[in-house]
C-alpha positions in Angstrom: 76.0 99.7 82.3 79.0 101.4 83.2 80.8 99.0 85.5 83.8 100.7 88.3 85.8 100.0 91.4 86.0 101.8 94.4 88.9 101.7 96.7 87.5 103.7 100.1 90.3 104.7 102.6 90.2 105.2 106.7 87.7 107.2 107.7 89.1 109.9 109.7 88.1 112.8 111.9 89.1 115.6 110.7 90.0 118.5 113.8 89.6 122.1 113.7 92.5 123.7 113.1 92.5 125.9 116.4 91.3 123.4 118.3 88.0 124.7 120.4 87.3 124.5 123.8 86.3 120.7 124.3 83.3 119.6 126.0 81.4 123.3 125.2 77.8 122.5 125.5 75.3 124.8 123.0 71.7 125.3 124.6 69.4 122.9 123.2 68.1 123.1 119.4 65.2 124.6 118.4 61.8 123.1 118.1 62.2 123.8 114.7 65.8 121.9 114.4 64.8 119.2 116.7 61.5 117.9 115.3 62.1 113.9 115.5 60.9 113.1 112.0 63.9 114.9 111.0 66.6 112.8 113.2 68.0 110.8 110.5 71.0 110.2 108.6 71.6 111.9 105.1 74.3 110.4 103.5 76.1 111.8 101.1 79.0 111.9 98.3 80.5 114.7 97.0 82.5 114.6 93.8 85.1 117.4 92.7 86.3 117.7 89.4 90.6 118.4 89.3 91.5 121.6 88.7 93.9 122.1 86.1 96.0 124.7 88.5 96.2 122.4 91.6 97.7 119.4 89.5 99.9 119.1 91.5 98.2 119.1 94.8 96.6 116.7 96.7 92.7 117.3 96.4 91.8 114.9 99.7 94.4 117.0 101.4 93.3 120.3 100.1 89.5 119.2 100.8 90.9 117.8 105.0 92.7 121.6 105.0 90.3 123.9 104.2 87.4 121.5 105.7 89.5 122.0 109.6 89.9 125.8 108.7 86.0 126.2 108.3 85.6 124.2 111.2 86.9 126.9 113.1 84.0 129.3 112.6 81.5 126.4 112.6 82.5 124.7 115.6 79.2 122.9 116.8 80.1 120.5 113.2 82.9 118.9 115.0 81.2 118.5 117.8 78.4 115.5 118.4 74.5 115.5 119.1 73.3 114.0 122.2 69.8 113.7 123.7 69.1 115.0 127.2 66.3 113.4 129.0 63.6 115.3 128.1 64.6 113.9 124.4 66.0 117.7 123.7 69.1 117.5 121.4 72.2 119.6 122.4 75.2 119.7 120.7 78.5 118.8 122.6 81.7 120.4 121.0 84.0 117.7 121.5 86.2 119.0 119.3 86.3 115.4 118.4 86.2 116.5 114.4 84.0 115.9 111.3 84.0 112.4 109.5 86.1 112.2 106.3 86.4 109.6 104.0 89.1 109.6 101.3 87.8 107.3 98.5 89.4 106.9 94.7 87.7 105.1 91.7 89.4 103.4 88.5 87.3 106.5 86.3 86.7 109.7 85.3 84.4 111.9 85.5 84.5 112.3 81.7 84.0 108.2 81.5 80.9 109.2 83.6 79.2 111.9 82.3 75.8 113.4 83.8 74.6 110.0 84.5 76.2 109.3 88.1 73.4 107.8 90.2 73.4 105.8 93.3 72.8 102.1 92.8 69.0 101.1 93.8 
């Protein structure tokens, strides 16, 4: 069993690179997207291998900047879901940004190999 420590940085909101119109309400989600059985959060960890050509750059900063640029074109992702009185979900484009959490580990991806699985 491989043991390693993870140091998680403070969560932050990454705002769009170009501010959007705050509190623009989008139409309610479609019935397909608004199924109550699908209203749950899927925790996700994305791990990226270091690209040699990017050796001098801070990977988290590069990802943060790319996310900020992406949110300009996909601004509903920087908003918040809001439930209306009829239980329909709407996207409130608040301009707050998307959640980003940087983390560091004391091990390399080569040491982990292909056996990376979340704890049970």
